[in-house]
C-alpha positions, 0 to 999 in steps of 0.5 A: 809889804815887808814895812807892812807886816812889820807895822802890823805888831805897833797896831795890834799891840796897842789894842791886843796887849796890856799889862798884866802882874808879870809882863809889862806888855802882854799880849791878851790875844792869840794870833796865827800868822802865816807869811806867804812866799813864792815858789822860788821863796819870794813873800807874797804875802801874809794873813793873821788870825786871832783868838780869844781876845781877853774881852772883861779886860775891857772893863776890869783889872787887878786893882793896883797890878795890871792895866787895861788895854795900852789904846785907852792910856795913848788915847788920853796920853796928849801924844796926839793933841788933836786926838785927845782934844776931839775925845773929851776924856782929858788925861786923867785915866784916875776918873774912868770907871773902866780902868781906873782900878788898875796901874796908869802908868807902864815902866819903860813905856813911853804913852805918847811916844807910843801913841805917835807910833800907832798913828803912824802904823794905821798909815803904813797899814793904809788905814784913811784917816776918817778911818782911824779917827773913828777907832779912837772915838769909839775907844773913848766911848767906851771910856765916857759909858763906863761912867755912867752910874745906876740907882735903884728908884722904885726897883728900876734902876735909873742914871741920875748923870747922863753927861757920859752918855751923851759924849759916848752918844757924840763919839759912836754917832748917835744918840747919847740918850737913846742909848742910855734908854736902851741900857734902862729900858731895853725892849724885849719880847713878848710873845709876838710883841716887843715891850719896853722892860725896866731893869735893875741898877746892877742889870744896867751896870752889866748891860754897858760892861757887855755893850762895852766889851762887844763894842772893842770886839768888833773894834779888834776883829775889824782892826785884824780884817783891815790888816788881812786885807792889806797883806793880802797881794796878787802874787802865788801863795805856794807856801808859807811860814806859820807862827803861833803867838799865843799866851803862856800858861798862867797862874795869878791871883785871880785865875778865871774863865780867861786863864782856864781858856788859856792854860787848856790850849798850852795843855793841847799844845803841851800834848801835841808837842810830848807826843811828836818829841816822846812817842813818836820819835820812839815809834820810828826808832822801832820802825827802822829796827833800831834797838831800843827800849821804850821809854814812857817820859810820864808826859801823857795829859790826857788826865787833864785835858779830858777833865775838861774837854770830854763829856762831864768836863768843866766846859761842857758842864760851863755849857750846860749851866748857860742854858739853864735859866736858874743857873747861877754861880752857885749852881755851877761850882755846886754842879762842878764838885758833885761830879768831880771833887773826890773822885778825878785826882786832877780836881781838887779843893784849894788849899786855904791860904792867905790870898785876896780872892777867893778860889772855888776849885784847883786843877791839876795842870803839867805846869801845876796846880791852879786855883780857879775862881768861878765868878760870872763865868756863866756871863762870860761865856754866853757874852750877853749884849743890849739888841736895843742898844746895838740897833742903835748903833747900827743907825749910827751917822759914823759908817763904821759902826754899822760896818763892824756890827754888820754880822750882829 
């Protein structure tokens, strides 16, 4: 059991970690691990809860500075030649649209060796050979999907080279051409009937990215679920030690919705810590009649938290914009500025700088001001998936594909 708990690490790191600007092996998801013990202190099991997987990283990374999830590079590394051959990717990441913008190698990390360690970790965690092969295949299928190029013909998106769809279909266990047709002309409900509706090239591209992120998110959830089944034992669970591992506060060149969620979480944790360390501690002195003059350490973070979460805050406004049919990035920033600019000291206009990326607003966090770019927040929050394509995937000959989409 101890070995299995330890082996969750290489597997979850391969699928949940990536190189960022400041960290070569950054967790791009949060996890809460409970290690359970019997009444006499004997290890009796463990379970993992995951939060906030950064799905946008599947299809997009900061050019030249970051890397996609490790697993994409491990399966292409030829660390296990049979895998690299079966998935039809070759070993050159630069030909895959979803990962080619970032860097391809990480200092101090041997992708071939990491591939072998990940594969070994799967075995120790009790994954069957066909299950781990399917997971590798699905990841490679995502890479092939990213190479579908769409062009507008007569105001409708079309794809001149269906070869990537055929490869992806083979790896997903479905008809690749049918999957491509689902993207080009999805079925939509009009009244009581279903009709196929042509899409623009941009819509097809967005749909492909949405599907790739959806599949990856389902793979990751499946891995967590299998780890939990393996780590559950029949022994009693009298006590547990909980370990929370989340991304620390983030200030990047480009700060998006993912960074807001991570920084909001850190803000909440810091407030919790401050309250327990500085407020409750002093209240205890008072209760025990210790002579003490109350000291305000200026650590109350309520103003920033309320700006994010309360009525008319950043998150409620985002939710409201997501249900408005004609809302877009422009209406979103107009609403934010109209509600908070000049009215809330924690909300401001970013100072013009020489940064490569535009910033739309600045937030005064406990760790310092962060300038955020709101492009694409509505889509990120809605997280749309092409329903027609999911129905095709649920009909896959590979039993794992319908299994991971069972709750859709």
